Backbone bond lengths (Angstrom), bond angles and torsions (degrees), N, CA, C in turn:
res aa  C-N    CA-C-N  psi(-1)  N-CA   C-N-CA  omega(-1)  CA-C   N-CA-C  phi
1 X - - - 1.452 - - 1.524 110.49 -
2 X 1.315 116.12 -37.48 1.465 120.32 -174.21 1.528 112.38 -66.87
3 X 1.344 117.94 -37.69 1.459 120.39 -174.04 1.521 114.14 -106.36
4 X 1.303 118.48 -9.55 1.452 121.69 174.55 1.518 114.48 94.24
5 X 1.310 113.88 172.21 1.460 122.94 -174.29 1.526 111.94 -65.26
6 X 1.316 118.19 -41.77 1.468 120.47 -177.32 1.525 112.04 -62.12
7 X 1.310 116.76 -44.18 1.463 120.34 178.46 1.523 110.18 -67.40
8 X 1.317 116.32 -40.04 1.470 119.70 178.11 1.529 110.61 -59.32
9 X 1.321 117.58 -39.93 1.471 121.15 178.50 1.525 111.35 -65.93
10 X 1.329 117.51 -38.41 1.467 120.66 177.63 1.527 110.92 -64.51
11 X 1.311 116.44 -45.24 1.468 120.83 179.79 1.522 110.03 -65.01
12 X 1.316 116.50 -42.66 1.463 120.23 177.86 1.529 110.76 -61.20
13 X 1.318 116.70 -42.01 1.455 120.93 179.36 1.514 113.21 -65.03
14 X 1.328 117.21 -28.94 1.463 121.81 -178.68 1.529 111.85 -92.87
15 X 1.327 116.95 3.13 1.468 121.55 -178.26 1.525 110.31 -108.49
16 X 1.318 115.84 154.66 1.460 119.99 175.98 1.526 109.38 -69.16
17 X 1.340 117.54 128.57 1.459 119.46 -176.19 1.522 113.81 -75.57
18 X 1.331 117.28 -26.77 1.461 120.93 -174.57 1.520 109.03 -140.89
19 X 1.307 116.54 111.04 1.460 120.97 -177.17 1.533 112.69 -90.97
20 X 1.326 117.27 7.52 1.455 120.04 -176.83 1.534 112.95 -83.91
21 X 1.323 117.26 -18.58 1.456 120.05 -179.52 1.515 112.50 -78.78
22 X 1.314 115.51 175.15 1.460 120.04 178.15 1.529 110.06 -66.80
23 X 1.303 116.08 158.61 1.463 121.59 178.27 1.524 109.75 -55.78
24 X 1.322 116.87 -46.19 1.469 121.28 -178.25 1.525 111.43 -61.27
25 X 1.320 117.22 -43.81 1.470 120.11 179.56 1.520 111.81 -66.63
26 X 1.323 116.60 -40.13 1.469 119.78 179.08 1.518 111.06 -64.39
27 X 1.337 116.86 -43.69 1.466 119.98 -178.27 1.529 110.71 -70.27
28 X 1.325 117.03 -37.91 1.465 119.87 176.04 1.526 110.02 -62.35
29 X 1.326 116.69 -41.50 1.468 120.34 177.35 1.531 110.71 -59.88
30 X 1.328 116.47 -45.37 1.470 120.28 179.62 1.523 110.88 -59.57
31 X 1.316 116.73 -46.54 1.468 121.35 -179.95 1.526 110.54 -59.30
32 X 1.323 116.36 -47.54 1.468 120.54 -178.75 1.525 111.46 -66.49
33 X 1.316 117.43 -41.89 1.453 121.27 -179.92 1.529 111.47 -61.50
34 X 1.323 116.79 -41.85 1.463 120.16 -177.07 1.523 113.19 -67.03
35 X 1.310 117.37 -17.15 1.473 120.61 177.86 1.528 112.03 -66.57
36 X 1.342 116.89 -24.78 1.463 120.36 -177.39 1.529 113.03 -129.40
37 X 1.302 117.71 2.76 1.476 121.49 -178.20 1.527 110.16 -65.34
38 X 1.323 116.64 155.99 1.471 119.28 174.02 1.533 110.10 -56.61
39 X 1.319 116.38 145.65 1.462 120.58 -175.03 1.526 112.61 -59.55
40 X 1.313 118.00 -34.91 1.466 119.29 178.14 1.525 110.64 -61.57
41 X 1.320 116.90 -38.12 1.465 121.10 177.46 1.524 109.64 -67.53
42 X 1.323 116.83 -40.85 1.463 121.21 178.46 1.525 110.02 -59.42
43 X 1.311 117.51 -44.16 1.463 120.66 -179.07 1.529 111.80 -67.22
44 X 1.332 117.66 -39.88 1.467 120.33 176.98 1.526 109.45 -63.53
45 X 1.315 116.43 -44.17 1.459 120.42 178.73 1.520 111.21 -62.79
46 X 1.315 116.91 -43.39 1.464 120.95 179.56 1.522 110.25 -62.24
47 X 1.319 117.36 -43.02 1.467 120.62 178.93 1.529 110.67 -62.57
48 X 1.317 116.98 -41.60 1.464 121.37 178.38 1.522 110.79 -64.02
49 X 1.321 116.78 -47.53 1.469 120.59 -179.53 1.533 110.80 -66.96
50 X 1.326 117.20 -34.44 1.463 120.72 176.28 1.523 110.52 -62.40
51 X 1.311 116.69 -45.27 1.468 120.46 178.13 1.525 110.40 -59.32
52 X 1.343 116.37 -45.85 1.464 120.37 178.94 1.527 111.49 -60.58
53 X 1.322 116.46 -46.29 1.470 120.76 -177.90 1.530 111.28 -65.86
54 X 1.325 117.36 -38.50 1.459 120.28 178.16 1.525 110.98 -65.68
55 X 1.316 116.86 -38.97 1.468 120.60 176.75 1.521 110.52 -63.47
56 X 1.325 116.11 -43.63 1.467 119.74 178.96 1.522 110.51 -64.81
57 X 1.335 117.42 -40.17 1.463 120.54 179.52 1.525 110.92 -63.69
58 X 1.320 116.87 -42.51 1.463 120.81 177.29 1.521 110.74 -60.17
59 X 1.321 116.30 -46.48 1.463 120.33 179.29 1.523 111.59 -68.01
60 X 1.327 117.02 -33.47 1.468 120.94 -179.93 1.522 110.63 -63.05
61 X 1.315 117.21 -34.07 1.467 121.14 179.22 1.530 110.87 -64.02
62 X 1.323 116.95 -28.59 1.465 121.78 179.29 1.526 112.64 -91.63
63 X 1.324 116.45 -44.20 1.468 121.14 -170.30 1.529 114.78 -107.96
64 X 1.315 116.89 -4.92 1.464 119.40 -177.94 1.519 110.75 64.42
65 X 1.324 116.35 -151.12 1.461 120.72 -176.97 1.525 113.66 -66.75
66 X 1.330 117.56 -11.17 1.470 119.38 175.19 1.529 111.37 -60.83
67 X 1.314 117.54 -20.87 1.464 120.82 178.67 1.527 110.58 -57.96
68 X 1.325 117.72 -29.90 1.461 120.85 -177.39 1.528 112.76 -77.29
69 X 1.314 117.63 -11.05 1.459 120.99 179.27 1.528 112.19 -69.53
70 X 1.303 117.07 -18.20 1.471 120.36 -178.92 1.526 112.98 -82.10
71 X 1.317 117.30 -5.58 1.463 121.25 -177.74 1.520 111.70 -100.34
72 X 1.323 115.39 163.34 1.461 121.33 -178.80 1.525 113.13 -73.18
73 X 1.306 116.80 -14.72 1.461 121.00 179.86 1.535 108.26 -133.84
74 X 1.334 116.63 152.77 1.472 120.54 -176.01 1.532 112.52 -71.81
75 X 1.311 114.26 175.63 1.462 122.16 -177.20 1.529 112.06 -53.31
76 X 1.324 117.90 -42.88 1.470 120.47 -177.43 1.529 111.34 -60.49
77 X 1.317 117.22 -40.48 1.476 120.78 178.42 1.526 110.84 -70.35
78 X 1.320 116.57 -39.74 1.467 120.24 176.86 1.531 109.86 -61.69
79 X 1.323 115.47 -41.95 1.468 120.00 178.69 1.522 110.12 -61.32
80 X 1.332 117.36 -45.81 1.466 120.88 178.34 1.527 110.17 -56.12
81 X 1.338 116.47 -47.42 1.459 120.32 -177.19 1.528 111.72 -63.85
82 X 1.303 116.60 -51.07 1.469 119.83 -176.14 1.526 112.36 -68.18
83 X 1.313 118.66 -37.90 1.471 119.66 178.13 1.529 110.60 -71.10
84 X 1.325 116.91 -31.37 1.467 120.04 174.69 1.528 110.63 -66.22
85 X 1.320 115.98 -40.39 1.469 119.72 176.19 1.525 111.06 -62.76
86 X 1.323 117.06 -41.90 1.468 119.97 177.48 1.525 109.69 -55.50
87 X 1.319 116.91 -47.42 1.471 120.91 -178.87 1.529 111.47 -59.45
88 X 1.328 116.36 -43.24 1.463 119.62 179.91 1.521 111.00 -66.45
89 X 1.321 117.19 -46.19 1.462 119.98 -179.26 1.530 110.96 -63.11
90 X 1.315 117.57 -38.90 1.468 120.83 177.07 1.526 110.29 -65.28
91 X 1.309 116.23 -41.09 1.469 121.15 177.50 1.520 110.95 -59.39
92 X 1.319 116.32 -39.41 1.463 120.78 -176.41 1.527 112.69 -76.98
93 X 1.357 116.95 -41.51 1.474 119.43 179.81 1.526 110.16 -167.98
94 X 1.308 115.47 83.86 1.464 120.63 -176.59 1.525 113.72 -63.43
95 X 1.315 117.90 -22.56 1.466 120.45 -175.71 1.530 113.34 -84.55
96 X 1.311 118.01 -13.54 1.462 119.66 -175.81 1.537 109.70 -67.93
97 X 1.335 117.32 134.91 1.471 120.80 -178.58 1.535 113.82 -56.92
98 X 1.322 118.35 -36.84 1.469 120.51 177.46 1.526 111.04 -61.96
99 X 1.301 115.75 -42.35 1.470 121.19 -179.04 1.522 109.98 -65.53
100 X 1.312 116.68 -45.21 1.471 120.23 179.69 1.526 110.83 -62.52
101 X 1.326 116.68 -43.07 1.465 119.70 -179.95 1.526 111.06 -67.18
102 X 1.333 116.36 -41.41 1.466 119.77 178.55 1.523 110.19 -59.84
103 X 1.326 117.19 -46.67 1.461 121.02 -179.70 1.538 110.74 -60.03
104 X 1.314 117.39 -40.21 1.451 121.91 179.92 1.532 111.31 -66.00
105 X 1.315 116.97 -44.44 1.468 120.84 -179.09 1.526 110.04 -65.65
106 X 1.321 117.40 -42.54 1.467 120.80 179.96 1.525 109.89 -63.69
107 X 1.314 116.89 -40.92 1.480 120.52 177.56 1.529 110.40 -60.19
108 X 1.315 117.49 -43.77 1.471 121.21 179.15 1.527 111.53 -66.93
109 X 1.319 116.34 -38.07 1.458 120.75 -176.88 1.523 112.07 -68.94
110 X 1.321 116.61 -39.84 1.445 119.83 -174.68 1.525 112.57 -109.25
């Protein structure tokens, strides 16, 4: 209600629609969806994933690879997901500053 219908649609588009599936299926769905999603949704998703990756990178500097123990899947799966997102975001708009920063943070993290 506070931000209106347009913002709600962007957030909905950048969110997983069904959390009942396996982690792998949900992440694969997200990757595939972002290949054709409206660009505004892509940018919201990229900003969200950038925030997550930056938080993980900050924690990684303190805790090392133990940071990945807090997730439902190990480092290798997280790497697959985040590097797959980088590829999609680059495919959609490699020149956008969010995309460039996300790619840089993911490279440093993994």
